[in-house]
MITILO-996249 format. One record per atom (N, C-alpha, C, O, CB): residue in one letter; x, y, z. Coordinates in pm, 1 decimal, m for minus. Atoms other than C-alpha are relative to their C-alpha. Glycine has a CB too. Layout:
<recs>
 r        x        y        z
 a        X        Y        Z
...
</recs>
This chain:
<recs>
 r        x        y        z
 m     m2.7     45.4   m137.3
 m   3173.6  m2059.4  m2084.4
 m    m18.0   m152.4      0.2
 m   m107.0   m204.9    m66.7
 m   m110.5     70.9     85.1
 t      9.4    146.0     m6.3
 t   3230.1  m2427.1  m2003.3
 t   m121.7    m41.7     82.9
 t   m180.6     39.2    154.6
 t    129.4    m60.6     60.0
 k    112.9     51.1    m78.4
 k   2959.6  m2647.3  m1853.5
 k     27.7     12.0    149.5
 k    m61.4     47.6    226.5
 k    m29.1   m146.6    m36.7
 d    m35.2    m12.8   m141.9
 d   3146.6  m2652.1  m1520.6
 d    m11.7    145.0     46.3
 d    m60.5    172.2    156.0
 d    142.9    m51.9     25.0
 a      9.8   m142.4    m35.0
 a   3169.6  m2273.1  m1522.7
 a   m146.4     43.4      7.8
 a   m183.6    123.3     93.8
 a     75.9     86.7   m103.3
 q    142.8    m32.0     m4.8
 q   2798.0  m2250.8  m1600.4
 q    m63.2    m51.9    129.1
 q   m143.1     17.6    191.8
 q    m72.6    m59.4   m122.1
 l     54.2     56.1   m124.1
 l   2716.6  m2480.7  m1307.7
 l     45.8     80.4    121.8
 l    m32.4    103.3    214.1
 l     42.5   m147.0     15.1
 r    m49.5    m83.7   m111.1
 r   2939.3  m2273.5  m1074.4
 r    m75.1    132.7      4.4
 r   m111.5    180.4    112.0
 r    152.6     25.6    m14.2
 s     73.2   m126.4      7.5
 s   2768.2  m1955.6  m1192.9
 s   m143.8    m17.4     48.0
 s   m196.7     67.4    119.9
 s      1.6     54.5   m143.6
 l    136.1     29.7    m45.0
 l   2425.9  m2112.8  m1140.0
 l     m3.8    m16.0    151.4
 l    m90.6     40.7    217.8
 l    m53.2   m127.2    m68.4
 l     m5.0     20.5   m144.9
 l   2520.1  m2225.9   m789.3
 l     19.6    132.5     73.2
 l    m44.7    157.9    175.0
 l    112.8    m97.8     36.6
 k    m24.7   m130.3    m62.1
 k   2652.1  m1880.2   m705.8
 k   m127.8     83.8      0.7
 k   m159.6    147.2    101.3
 k    113.0     75.1    m74.2
 s    125.0    m76.9      7.9
 s   2327.1  m1718.8   m822.8
 s   m105.2    m55.6     95.0
 s   m174.1     20.7    162.8
 s    m54.0     m0.4   m143.3
 v     98.0     61.0    m90.3
 v   2111.1  m1967.3   m632.1
 v     35.9     31.4    145.1
 v    m52.3     60.4    225.9
 v     m7.0   m153.5    m22.0
 r    m42.8    m32.5   m137.5
 r   2317.9  m1909.0   m316.4
 r    m27.8    146.9     32.8
 r    m67.2    178.7    145.0
 r    150.8    m30.6     18.5
 r     30.4   m142.3    m22.8
 r   2279.8  m1530.6   m357.5
 r   m149.0     19.5     25.6
 r   m188.0     97.4    112.5
 r     44.7     85.6   m121.2
 i    145.1     m8.2    m20.9
 i   1902.8  m1573.8   m386.7
 i    m35.0    m53.1    138.4
 i   m112.1      9.2    211.4
 i    m76.6    m79.3   m109.5
 a     28.9     58.8   m131.4
 a   1895.5  m1800.9    m80.6
 a     41.6     95.0    111.7
 a    m31.0    110.7    209.9
 a     72.2   m135.5     15.9
 r    m48.6    m95.2   m101.7
 r   2099.9  m1548.2    118.9
 r    m92.4    121.2      7.5
 r   m126.2    166.2    117.0
 r    145.3     45.5    m31.8
 a     89.7   m116.3      0.9
 a   1877.1  m1257.9     11.8
 a   m134.3    m34.7     63.6
 a   m189.7     45.5    138.8
 a    m21.3     50.7   m144.0
 v    126.8     43.3    m59.5
 v   1563.6  m1454.2    105.5
 v     16.1    m14.8    150.7
 v    m72.0     25.1    226.9
 v    m47.8   m133.6    m62.7
 d    m25.4     15.9   m143.6
 d   1717.6  m1542.1    443.2
 d      5.7    135.8     69.8
 d    m55.0    153.6    175.4
 d    131.4    m76.9     23.1
 l    m10.1   m133.4    m60.4
 l   1805.1  m1178.4    516.0
 l   m135.8     69.0      4.2
 l   m170.8    131.6    104.2
 l    100.2     86.6    m77.7
 h    131.8    m63.5      2.7
 h   1461.4  m1057.2    410.0
 h    m94.2    m68.7     98.6
 h   m177.2     m3.1    161.7
 h    m59.4     m4.0   m142.4
 s     82.2     74.4    m95.4
 s   1297.7  m1330.8    617.1
 s     26.5     48.8    142.4
 s    m66.3     61.9    222.3
 s     27.8   m151.5    m10.9
 r    m34.4    m53.5   m133.4
 r   1483.7  m1202.1    923.7
 r    m61.1    138.3     20.4
 r   m107.3    170.9    129.7
 r    153.8      7.2     18.0
 q     60.5   m133.0     m8.5
 q   1362.0   m849.4    846.7
 q   m150.3    m12.0     26.6
 q   m204.8     62.7    107.8
 q     25.6     80.1   m130.4
 i    143.4     21.8    m21.4
 i   1002.3   m975.3    827.8
 i    m24.8    m40.8    144.3
 i   m118.8      6.9    207.9
 i    m54.7   m107.8    m96.8
 d     14.7     44.8   m138.6
 d   1047.7  m1149.7   1162.1
 d     16.4    117.3     96.7
 d    m60.6    131.1    191.7
 d    102.7   m110.4     32.2
 r    m21.9   m116.5    m88.2
 r   1187.0   m831.4   1322.5
 r   m116.5     98.0     m6.6
 r   m161.1    148.6     96.4
 r    130.4     72.2    m37.9
 q    104.8   m100.8     16.8
 q    916.3   m605.7   1179.1
 q   m138.7    m50.1     36.0
 q   m219.1     24.1     92.5
 q     m0.8     48.7   m141.0
 a    137.4     48.7    m15.2
 a    611.7   m830.0   1198.0
 a    m14.0   m118.8     94.8
 a   m125.6   m159.6    127.0
 a    m54.2    m38.1   m133.9
 g      7.1    116.5    m87.1
 g    702.9  m1121.0   1424.6
 g    m50.4   m124.3    m71.1
 g   m109.4   m212.7     m9.1
 g    m88.1     29.6    116.9
 l     45.6    112.6     81.9
 l    630.6  m1364.1   1141.2
 l    116.8    m57.8    m78.3
 l    210.5     13.6   m113.9
 l   m112.9     43.8    m96.2
 t    m95.0     59.3     93.6
 t    835.8  m1610.7    942.9
 t    m50.9     27.4   m141.5
 t   m167.2     62.8   m160.7
 t     17.5   m154.6     25.7
 l     42.7    m19.7    139.0
 l    829.0  m1580.1    565.2
 l   m113.2    m96.0    m37.6
 l   m210.9    m52.5    m98.5
 l    118.9    m19.2    m95.4
 p    113.6     88.6     31.8
 p    611.9  m1894.8    530.1
 p   m129.5     42.1     70.5
 p   m237.6     29.1     13.2
 p     34.1   m143.7     38.5
 q    120.0    m48.2    m69.2
 q    372.1  m1754.6    792.5
 q    m59.6    119.6    m73.2
 q   m181.4    129.3    m87.9
 q     32.9     37.9    145.9
 l     48.1   m116.6     74.2
 l    349.9  m1427.5    599.4
 l    m66.3    m43.5   m130.6
 l   m170.7     10.0   m168.2
 l    116.2     97.5    m28.8
 v     57.4     49.7    125.5
 v    285.8  m1616.5    275.0
 v   m137.6    m60.9     25.3
 v   m232.7    m31.1    m46.9
 v     93.7   m104.4    m65.5
 v    127.7     64.7    m30.6
 v      9.3  m1827.3    433.0
 v   m103.1    103.5     42.7
 v   m218.3     96.9      0.0
 v     17.8   m106.1    110.2
 l     91.9   m104.9    m44.8
 l   m146.4  m1524.5    603.2
 l    m51.3     80.9   m119.5
 l   m169.7    113.9   m126.3
 l     69.8     93.4    102.0
 t     38.3    m73.9    120.5
 t   m147.9  m1338.5    270.3
 t    m97.7    m81.3    m84.8
 t   m194.7    m26.8   m137.5
 t    124.6     36.4    m82.8
 i     89.7     86.2     78.1
 i   m310.3  m1634.1     94.5
 i   m137.6     m6.7     64.6
 i   m239.1     m0.7     m4.7
 i     59.0   m141.7    m13.6
 v    129.3      4.0    m69.5
 v   m581.3  m1657.3    361.0
 v    m75.6    130.6    m25.1
 v   m196.9    128.8    m46.4
 v     19.8    m23.3    153.2
 r     65.4   m128.1     28.5
 r   m651.6  m1286.0    309.9
 r    m53.8      2.7   m143.3
 r   m167.3     44.2   m166.8
 r     98.5    116.8     22.1
 e     39.2     m6.7    140.8
 e   m662.8  m1320.8    m69.0
 e   m114.0    m94.9    m34.3
 e   m201.9    m60.3   m113.3
 e    118.6    m30.7    m87.5
 l    101.0     99.9     34.1
 l   m877.0  m1635.1    m78.6
 l   m123.3      6.9     89.3
 l   m225.5    m54.5     58.7
 l     60.0   m137.6      8.3
 g    114.7    m10.4    m90.9
 g  m1106.3  m1544.4    210.5
 g     m7.9   m120.2     91.3
 g     94.6   m173.7    133.5
 g   m130.0     14.1    m78.5
 e     17.9    115.4    m87.5
 e  m1252.3  m1822.4    419.7
 e     35.8   m123.6    m81.1
 e    m32.6   m157.3   m177.8
 e   m147.0     m8.4     56.6
 v    m66.8     95.7     87.0
 v  m1043.5  m2108.4    290.9
 v     36.4   m127.1     76.9
 v     54.8   m124.3    198.5
 v    125.7     62.7    m61.8
 t    m43.4    125.6    m61.3
 t   m953.9  m2470.9    356.9
 t    152.6     m8.5     m0.5
 t    219.7     60.1    m77.7
 t    m61.2   m121.4    m74.5
 g   m143.9     22.7     m3.4
 g   m604.9  m2586.2    446.1
 g     51.7    m55.3   m131.4
 g    162.6    m22.8   m173.8
 g     35.3    m94.3    112.4
 r    m40.2     57.4    129.1
 r   m592.7  m2781.8    121.5
 r     19.0    110.2   m105.0
 r    115.4    107.3   m181.6
 r   m105.5   m102.4    m48.7
 a    m11.4   m109.8     96.5
 a   m653.7  m2465.6    m83.2
 a    124.4     84.1     28.9
 a    194.2    126.0    m63.4
 a   m126.6     88.9      3.6
 v   m120.3    m74.9    m37.8
 v   m381.6  m2282.3    111.6
 v    123.6    m78.4    m42.9
 v    217.9    m21.6    m98.1
 v      2.9     27.6    153.7
 s   m112.1     86.6     35.3
 s   m146.7  m2576.6     58.8
 s     29.5      6.5   m149.5
 s    145.1     18.7   m190.1
 s    m29.0   m144.4     41.7
 e    m17.9     m4.6    145.5
 e   m203.2  m2573.7   m317.2
 e     51.2    136.4    m45.5
 e    141.1    144.2   m129.3
 e   m131.8    m32.4    m70.8
 e    m39.6   m135.3     40.8
 e   m168.7  m2195.8   m349.2
 e    142.4     32.7     44.1
 e    217.0     97.9    m29.0
 e    m97.0    103.1     57.8
 a   m132.9    m30.3    m54.3
 a    144.4  m2178.4   m130.7
 a    106.6    m97.1    m48.6
 a    225.8    m73.7    m28.8
 a     m4.3     m1.6    151.3
 d    m92.0    105.1     43.1
 d    300.6  m2490.1   m286.4
 d     75.8    m57.2    119.8
 d    197.2    m77.3    115.4
 d     99.1     54.6   m105.0
 l    m53.5     60.8   m121.9
 l    354.2  m2633.5     62.7
 l    m79.6   m126.5     29.0
 l   m194.1   m139.9    m14.3
 l     m6.0     99.4    121.1
 s     72.4    122.2    m35.6
 s    262.7  m2974.4    200.4
 s   m113.1     33.7     96.5
 s   m109.0    134.7    166.7
 s     95.8   m104.8     62.8
 a    113.3    m20.3    m90.9
 a    m64.1  m3006.5    389.8
 a     47.4      2.3    144.9
 a     m0.7     83.0    224.4
 a   m106.0   m110.4    m19.5
 a    m50.9      4.8   m137.6
 a    128.1  m3096.8    707.2
 a     70.7    130.3     37.2
 a     55.4    179.7    149.0
 a     96.1   m118.8     17.5
 t    m68.7   m127.0    m25.5
 t    343.7  m2784.7    677.8
 t   m101.0    111.7     20.5
 t    m85.3    193.5    111.1
 t     95.1     34.9   m115.9
 v    102.9   m103.8    m12.2
 v     36.9  m2564.7    628.0
 v    m72.5    m12.3    133.3
 v    m99.7     88.9    198.0
 v   m100.8     m9.2   m116.4
 v     66.8     18.6   m129.5
 v   m134.3  m2717.6    933.1
 v     87.5     54.8    112.2
 v     37.5    122.8    201.8
 v    m31.7   m149.9     24.7
 g    m91.6    m52.2   m101.4
 g    174.6  m2639.5   1142.7
 g      5.2    152.0      0.5
 g      5.7    214.3    106.6
 g    138.8    m55.2    m22.2
 i     m1.9   m146.5     10.7
 i    185.4  m2281.9   1014.2
 i   m131.1     58.0     51.8
 i   m130.7    156.0    126.2
 i     24.2     44.2   m146.7
 l    130.0    m49.2    m47.4
 l   m187.7  m2234.9   1074.4
 l    m12.8    m14.0    151.3
 l    m72.6     71.8    216.3
 l   m114.1    m75.7    m69.1
 d      0.1     15.4   m146.1
 d   m144.8  m2371.7   1429.1
 d     69.6    119.3     65.7
 d     19.5    175.2    163.3
 d     69.8   m132.4     41.4
 k    m75.8   m112.5    m56.8
 k    115.9  m2101.7   1497.5
 k    m73.4    132.0    m20.4
 k    m76.3    215.6     69.9
 k    139.8      7.9    m63.1
 l     75.3   m123.2     25.8
 l    m92.0  m1827.1   1334.1
 l   m123.7      7.5     88.9
 l   m161.9    115.5    134.0
 l    m40.8      8.3   m148.3
 e    116.8      2.8    m88.1
 e   m394.4  m1936.2   1536.0
 e     41.4     30.5    144.0
 e    m29.9    101.1    215.2
 e    m70.7   m137.3     m7.7
 a    m50.2    m28.2   m134.9
 a   m188.4  m1930.0   1858.0
 a     29.7    149.0     18.0
 a     17.4    202.3    128.3
 a    126.7    m82.7     28.2
 k    m25.6   m144.6     m4.1
 k    m94.0  m1569.5   1771.2
 k   m128.1     80.6    m20.6
 k   m125.5    203.6    m22.3
 k    103.2     38.7   m106.6
 e    131.8    m60.3     21.6
 e   m466.3  m1499.4   1713.5
 e     m8.5     80.5   m129.7
 e    m80.8    179.7   m138.1
 e    m34.8     89.4    116.7
 l      1.2    m67.1    129.8
 l   m400.3  m1396.5   1352.4
 l   m100.4    m63.6    m95.6
 l   m147.1      0.5   m189.8
 l    139.2     m2.9    m61.8
 v    103.8     69.8     75.9
 v   m637.2  m1656.4   1206.2
 v    m87.7    m75.0     98.3
 v    m50.1   m100.5    212.7
 v     61.6    m97.3   m106.0
 e     85.6     89.7    m77.8
 e   m928.8  m1855.6   1333.6
 e    m48.0   m109.5    m92.9
 e    m71.8    m87.1   m211.6
 e   m120.8     76.3     64.9
 r     46.7    114.2     77.5
 r  m1037.3  m2198.2   1219.5
 r   m133.0    m46.7     57.5
 r   m157.5    m38.7    177.9
 r    104.7   m115.3      0.5
 y    131.4     47.2    m42.7
 y  m1385.6  m2340.6   1231.0
 y    m46.4   m108.7    m96.0
 y     m4.9   m113.1   m211.8
 y   m103.0    116.9      5.7
 r     52.4    110.2     81.5
 r  m1569.3  m2645.1   1102.4
 r   m116.1     48.1    m86.1
 r   m194.1    134.5    m46.0
 r    m45.1   m117.5     89.5
 s    110.0    m29.9     91.4
 s  m1804.6  m2624.8    806.6
 s   m131.8    m43.8     63.1
 s   m138.6   m147.0    129.9
 s     21.1    m69.8   m137.0
 r    133.0     36.4    m51.5
 r  m2172.1  m2626.7    899.6
 r    m60.8   m115.1    m78.6
 r   m139.7   m192.8    m25.0
 r    m93.9    120.8     m4.5
 t     59.7    104.1     84.6
 t  m2255.7  m2856.7    609.1
 t     78.4   m131.1      3.8
 t     20.4   m237.9    m15.7
 t     m9.3     49.1   m143.1
 d    m82.7    120.4     m6.8
 d  m1964.6  m3101.7    644.4
 d    103.7     20.3    109.8
 d    203.2     89.7     89.1
 d     68.8    m30.6   m138.1
 r    m84.1    m22.2   m118.1
 r  m1799.1  m3118.3    987.1
 r    144.3    m46.4    m19.8
 r    231.4    m12.2     60.2
 r    m59.7    m71.4    119.4
 r   m137.3     43.6     27.1
 r  m1491.1  m3285.4    835.3
 r     84.1    112.9    m58.1
 r    206.9    108.8    m51.2
 r     m0.1   m119.0    m95.7
 i    m70.1   m110.4     66.7
 i  m1401.2  m2962.9    654.4
 i     24.7    112.3     99.6
 i    m65.8    156.4    170.3
 i    m81.1     52.2   m121.6
 v    m38.2   m110.1    m88.5
 v  m1212.0  m2695.0    846.1
 v     36.7    119.6    m87.1
 v    118.3    108.7   m178.6
 v    119.6    m40.4     94.3
 h    m28.3   m124.6     71.7
 h  m1208.4  m2337.1    717.2
 h     87.4     89.4     87.4
 h     87.1     78.7    210.0
 h   m132.0     73.4    m39.2
 t    m84.7    m97.0    m69.2
 t   m962.3  m2063.3    808.5
 t    m34.3    138.2    m51.8
 t    m58.4    157.0   m171.0
 t    151.7    m31.4    m20.2
 r     19.8   m139.9     40.4
 r  m1018.5  m1687.9    807.6
 r     89.6     88.3     86.4
 r    130.1     50.9    196.4
 r   m150.8     42.8     13.5
 l    m80.2    m97.3    m74.1
 l   m819.5  m1384.9    915.0
 l    m81.7     61.0    112.2
 l   m203.1     78.1    101.1
 l     52.4    110.1    m93.4
 t     61.2    m78.5   m106.6
 t   m893.7  m1213.1   1241.4
 t     35.6    146.5    m25.5
 t    113.2    177.2   m116.0
 t     48.5    m47.7    142.8
 e    m38.3   m141.8     13.2
 e   m875.9   m836.0   1282.0
 e    148.3     16.7     28.5
 e    216.7     96.0    m36.3
 e    m83.1     89.3     95.9
 k   m142.5     m5.0    m32.5
 k   m536.4   m889.5   1439.9
 k     83.6    m48.9   m119.3
 k    192.9      2.2   m143.3
 k     29.9    m85.8    126.0
 g    m68.4     49.2    119.4
 g   m435.2  m1085.2   1127.6
 g      4.9    104.5   m110.0
 g    107.1    121.1   m176.4
 g    m68.0   m124.9    m51.4
 h      2.1   m109.7     98.6
 h   m543.5   m800.7    900.0
 h    101.7    106.7     38.2
 h    174.8    156.8    m47.3
 h   m141.9     62.6    m10.4
 a    m94.0   m102.3    m47.3
 a   m342.9   m557.0   1114.2
 a    144.4    m46.0    m19.8
 a    230.2     33.4    m58.4
 a    m25.5     32.3    148.7
 a   m135.7     52.8     17.2
 a    m36.0   m783.2   1103.4
 a     44.4     10.5   m145.6
 a    159.9     42.7   m173.5
 a      7.1   m146.4     47.0
 l    m34.8    m10.1    142.3
 l    m48.4   m789.8    723.1
 l     25.8    144.4    m41.1
 l    113.0    170.7   m124.0
 l   m111.5    m59.3    m86.3
 l    m23.1   m141.5     31.4
 l    m73.9   m411.5    707.2
 l    136.5     45.8     50.3
 l    201.4    129.5    m12.6
 l   m110.6     87.4     61.4
 a   m127.4    m40.2    m60.0
 a    233.6   m380.4    930.9
 a    119.7    m71.5    m62.6
 a    232.3    m22.6    m54.0
 a     m2.7    m26.8    149.2
 a   m109.7     81.4     53.3
 a    439.9   m647.3    753.0
 a     50.3     54.2   m133.2
 a    m27.4    108.5   m211.7
 a    m44.8   m145.1    m16.8
 p    m51.8    m36.5    131.9
 p    671.9   m571.2    462.3
 p    m46.7   m102.6   m103.3
 p    m87.7   m212.6    m66.3
 p    155.5      9.0      1.9
 p     37.6     97.7    103.0
 p    593.3   m737.2    128.0
 p     90.7   m123.1      7.3
 p    207.7   m112.9     44.2
 p      7.6     63.9   m141.2
 a    m75.9    125.2     m7.0
 a    705.6  m1099.7    107.2
 a    128.6      6.3    m82.8
 a    228.7    m55.2    m46.0
 a    m86.4   m116.3    m47.7
 l   m118.9    m12.1     84.5
 l    951.2  m1008.7   m169.6
 l     84.4    122.8     33.0
 l    197.5    134.1    m14.2
 l    m40.8      4.8   m145.0
 g    m72.1   m123.0    m31.5
 g   1055.5   m672.4    m26.2
 g    m40.6    112.7    m93.1
 g    m68.2     90.7   m211.0
 g    150.4    m22.8     m8.2
 h     42.0   m117.5     77.9
 h    969.5   m321.4   m142.9
 h     90.9     24.2   m120.8
 h     42.6     42.1   m232.6
 h     m1.3    124.5     89.1
 k    m93.8    m30.9    108.3
 k   1285.6   m265.8   m348.9
 k     m7.1   m104.1   m110.9
 k     m6.1    m70.5   m229.3
 k    142.8      8.8     54.2
 f      8.2    106.5    100.0
 f   1263.2   m603.2   m520.1
 f   m126.4     15.3    m82.9
 f   m122.0      8.6   m205.8
 f      3.4   m138.5     67.2
 e    126.8    m14.5     72.7
 e    897.3   m553.0   m608.6
 e      4.8    116.2    m97.9
 e    m36.8    102.8   m212.9
 e   m115.6     19.8     97.8
 r     m8.1   m117.1     88.8
 r    961.5   m204.7   m749.2
 r     89.5    m28.5   m120.3
 r     54.1      2.4   m234.1
 r     53.0    122.6     77.1
 a    m93.9     28.2    109.3
 a   1261.9   m321.1   m952.2
 a    m58.9   m101.3    m98.2
 a    m44.7    m85.9   m219.5
 a    133.8    m52.5     56.1
 f     59.9    101.6     87.2
 f   1077.4   m626.9  m1085.7
 f   m109.2     61.6    m86.2
 f   m116.7     34.5   m206.0
 f    m57.3   m116.4     83.2
 l    111.3    m59.2     74.2
 l    772.5   m423.7  m1186.1
 l     46.0    105.4   m100.6
 l    m28.7    140.0   m192.1
 l    m99.1     61.8     96.5
 k    m55.3    m94.0     97.9
 k    996.6   m172.6  m1368.5
 k     50.5    m71.5   m125.4
 k     69.0     m8.6   m229.7
 k    113.5     80.5     62.8
 l    m43.2     75.2    118.0
 l   1112.4   m449.5  m1601.9
 l   m110.1      3.2   m105.3
 l   m228.4     15.2    m73.4
 l     35.8   m146.8     37.3
 a     97.9      9.2    109.1
 a    945.0   m466.3  m1940.6
 a    m80.2   m128.9     18.3
 a    m28.7   m227.0     71.9
 a     70.8      3.2   m141.1
 p     83.7    120.1    m16.4
 p    655.6   m715.4  m1950.2
 p     65.2   m128.2    m51.8
 p     53.1   m233.6     10.7
 p   m131.4     20.1    m70.7
 d    m64.1    121.1     52.6
 d    854.2   m956.1  m2169.2
 d    116.8    m44.1     88.0
 d    143.9   m163.6     98.7
 d     48.7     23.7   m143.4
 e   m107.8     35.6    m92.5
 e   1148.6   m940.4  m1925.4
 e    m56.6    m65.8    126.2
 e      0.6   m161.9    177.6
 e     82.4    125.1     37.4
 r     64.2     62.2   m117.4
 r    915.8  m1016.4  m1632.8
 r    m42.6   m142.3    m33.2
 r    m21.3   m234.0     46.1
 r   m122.7     83.1     46.8
 s     43.2    134.4     41.0
 s    770.2  m1311.3  m1823.3
 s    118.4    m94.9    m12.9
 s    111.4   m209.5     31.5
 s    m76.0      6.5   m132.8
 a   m119.3     83.9     16.8
 a   1116.1  m1443.0  m1913.5
 a     60.9    m34.7    135.8
 a    106.1   m147.2    157.3
 a    104.5     71.4    m88.6
 t    m53.2     24.0   m134.4
 t   1231.1  m1405.1  m1552.4
 t    m83.2   m104.9     72.3
 t    m28.7   m196.9    133.2
 t      3.1    130.7     81.4
 l     88.8     97.2    m64.4
 l    927.5  m1593.3  m1422.4
 l     18.6   m139.2    m59.4
 l     21.7   m238.5     13.3
 l   m146.5     43.9    m13.8
 k    m18.4    129.3     66.8
 k    976.7  m1868.7  m1679.8
 k    131.0    m64.7     44.9
 k    134.7   m184.0     74.9
 k     m1.3     17.4   m154.1
 a   m130.6     53.0    m41.1
 a   1345.2  m1907.5  m1589.3
 a     m2.8    m45.0    146.3
 a     52.4   m149.7    179.9
 a    110.0    106.3    m20.6
 l      6.8     37.7   m141.7
 l   1271.9  m1912.0  m1215.1
 l    m85.0   m124.7     21.3
 l    m52.3   m208.2    105.6
 l    m56.2    115.5     82.7
 r     81.2    122.7     m9.4
 r    997.1  m2172.7  m1259.8
 r     83.0   m121.4    m40.4
 r     74.2   m226.8     22.6
 r   m126.5     10.6    m89.6
 l    m85.5    109.7     44.3
 l   1245.9  m2389.0  m1449.2
 l    102.1    m35.0    108.2
 l    121.8   m152.7    138.7
 l     71.7     37.0   m131.5
 v    m97.0     24.5   m107.2
 v   1509.6  m2348.2  m1175.9
 v    m68.6    m67.8    118.4
 v    m14.4   m162.4    175.6
 v     66.8    132.6     45.1
 a     74.2     60.4   m111.1
 a   1248.5  m2428.8   m909.8
 a    m36.3   m144.8    m31.6
 a    m26.0   m231.5     55.2
 a   m127.4     81.1     30.2
 d     33.4    137.0     39.7
 d   1136.7  m2737.3  m1104.0
 d    123.0    m90.6      6.7
 d    115.1   m203.1     55.9
 d    m59.2     m1.7   m142.1
 l   m123.2     79.2     m4.5
 l   1495.9  m2857.9  m1142.2
 l     42.2    m26.4    144.2
 l     81.3   m138.2    177.9
 l    113.0     71.9    m75.9
 a    m36.9     16.2   m140.9
 a   1567.4  m2799.3   m772.7
 a    m96.6    m93.8     71.1
 a    m55.6   m171.2    157.6
 a      2.9    136.1     71.0
 s    100.7     86.4    m62.2
 s   1243.1  m2973.4   m674.7
 s     24.8   m146.5    m33.1
 s     m1.2   m233.8     49.7
 s   m140.4     40.5    m45.1
 m    m30.9    139.2     36.7
 m   1348.5  m3287.0   m864.3
 m    106.7    m55.0     93.3
 m     96.3   m168.7    139.5
 m     47.3     m9.8   m147.8
 e   m109.1     41.0    m88.0
 e   1664.9  m3304.6   m655.5
 e    m51.6    m19.8    142.1
 e    m14.4   m116.0    209.2
 e    113.7    104.2     m2.0
 a     55.4     10.0   m135.5
 a   1472.3  m3243.5   m332.2
 a    m88.9   m122.8     12.8
 a    m86.3   m190.1    115.8
 a    m79.7    126.7     35.6
 a     87.8    117.4     m3.5
 a   1217.3  m3513.8   m418.2
 a     82.4   m127.6      7.6
 a     46.2   m220.3     80.1
 a    m91.8     m3.2   m123.8
 d    m87.8    117.0     m6.5
 d   1497.9  m3764.4   m478.1
 d     58.7    m15.8    139.5
 d     69.8   m127.7    189.7
 d    112.6     11.3   m103.8
 a    m56.9      5.6   m135.0
 a   1651.0  m3675.4   m140.8
 a   m103.0    m52.5     99.1
 a    m69.1   m131.4    187.3
 a     49.8    139.0     43.9
 l    105.3     46.5    m90.0
 l   1317.8  m3731.8     34.8
 l    m33.1   m146.4    m23.2
 l    m63.3   m218.8     71.6
 l   m125.0     84.3    m17.2
 d     30.0    140.0     31.1
 d   1260.2  m4062.9   m145.0
 d     95.6    m94.0     72.6
 d     55.8   m202.4    115.1
 d      7.6    m24.0   m151.3
 g    m99.0     85.4    m64.4
 g   1579.1  m4201.7      6.2
 g     10.3     19.4    149.8
 g     88.0    m50.2    215.1
 g    132.5     23.6    m60.8
 a    m10.6    m30.6   m142.6
 a   1523.6  m4058.9    355.2
 a    m94.4    m86.0     82.2
 a   m200.4   m127.4     35.2
 a    m29.1    147.5     25.1
 n     88.5     65.0    m96.4
 n   1380.8  m4235.7    655.9
 n    m95.5    103.4     55.0
 n    m66.9    223.0     49.0
 n     80.2    m67.5    114.4
 a     97.7    m93.1    m57.5
 a   1074.9  m4082.5    821.8
 a     64.1     83.7    109.5
 a     33.9    202.3    122.7
 a   m121.6    m76.2     55.8
 e    m64.1    m74.6   m109.3
 e   1292.8  m3986.1   1120.6
 e     89.7    110.7    m54.1
 e    105.6    214.7     10.0
 e     82.1    m94.8     88.8
 d    m88.1    m99.7     59.1
 d   1529.6  m3797.6    888.7
 d    m76.4    123.1    m45.2
 d    m23.4    234.2    m41.3
 d     75.2    m59.5   m116.6
 v     79.4   m109.9     54.2
 v   1249.9  m3583.4    746.4
 v    m54.1     87.4    111.9
 v    m54.4    209.9     99.9
 v   m115.1    m53.7    m85.4
 v     59.9    m74.3   m111.2
 v   1090.0  m3482.9   1078.1
 v    106.0     60.7     79.4
 v     77.9    128.2    178.5
 v    m86.4    m87.0     87.3
</recs>
């Protein structure tokens, strides 16, 4: 396979992944009334417990500003509550509400049931190889995205 053919094949695979994520994201919205990033953040808050926005940002691999926006929307839906630390008023913690716990129980998995089952059926070495390859693809794509942001004006990003 030529280098051009490899690049076309890579692009086709990335587009298929993007399309599948988009379709699954719509399903999550229909079933749970949440966007995929909202579901991811809500899941992280559940897993980490009473947590700061910075910790959510690091775990979700999202910018702090994006996480604040997502938490604002989740708080408006009464799925999380935020409160200031008693020891340091500059620190804001987030925790799930009962409504947030219920929303997570009703929501489909972020990756989808079929995908999760199929992935977990792979041999451990295949799962590891898949994760390694996807991390590499994500790293390569992130380099391109970072370059695009470096050349953008603030108005272009917002």
